[in-house]
C-alpha positions, 0 to 999 in steps of 0.5 A: 130294680136297684135300691139305694141304701144309706147308713148314717153319713156314709155314701149310698150303696146299690143293693141290686146284687143281693136279689140276683146272687140269692135268686141264682143260688136258690135256683142252683140249690133246686137244680141239685135237688134241694129246697130253697126260697127267696123271701123279701126279694123286692126289698133291699134285704132279701133272705134266702131260706134253705132246708138243710140237715132237717132244719131251715136256715137263712142265707144272706148276702153281705158286701165286704169292705173291698166291695166283694159279696159273700153268702153268710149263714148260721153262726160260722158259715160263709162263702164267696159269691163266686162259689155258688155252684159248690155252695149250692151242692153243699146246701142241697146235700142233707148228709153234707158235713157241718162245714163245707170245703173252703169255709174255715171252721169256727176254731180258726176264726179270731176270738171275739173282742171284749169291751175291756180290750176295745176300751184299752186299745182305743185309750192307748191309741188316743194317747199316742 
């Protein structure tokens, strides 16, 4: 059942993709011998919990600005929703490296923007 989500003045979006993608990933992880469970599956914000490398990690599905879906977990883990099989194999393998193939390590991500940098940027753009 699709759920309509509104955020402030933005138009509503359909969240029906989240449960489908997370349930499919959970089933694929289990098929690879891993442990996974979807919590809050009947809400607009389901969460997949996966047992990986001796700990339980949450995996969520987010929609990017172009409308595509990505799985996000931990501090730096992310994968496009089209990579379900590869991600399931990675999450089901307790000996897998800290970063799966295709996901850039944290060092290749852009640095965080400090509030002073943001303030300077916005004040400069107002004067232009």
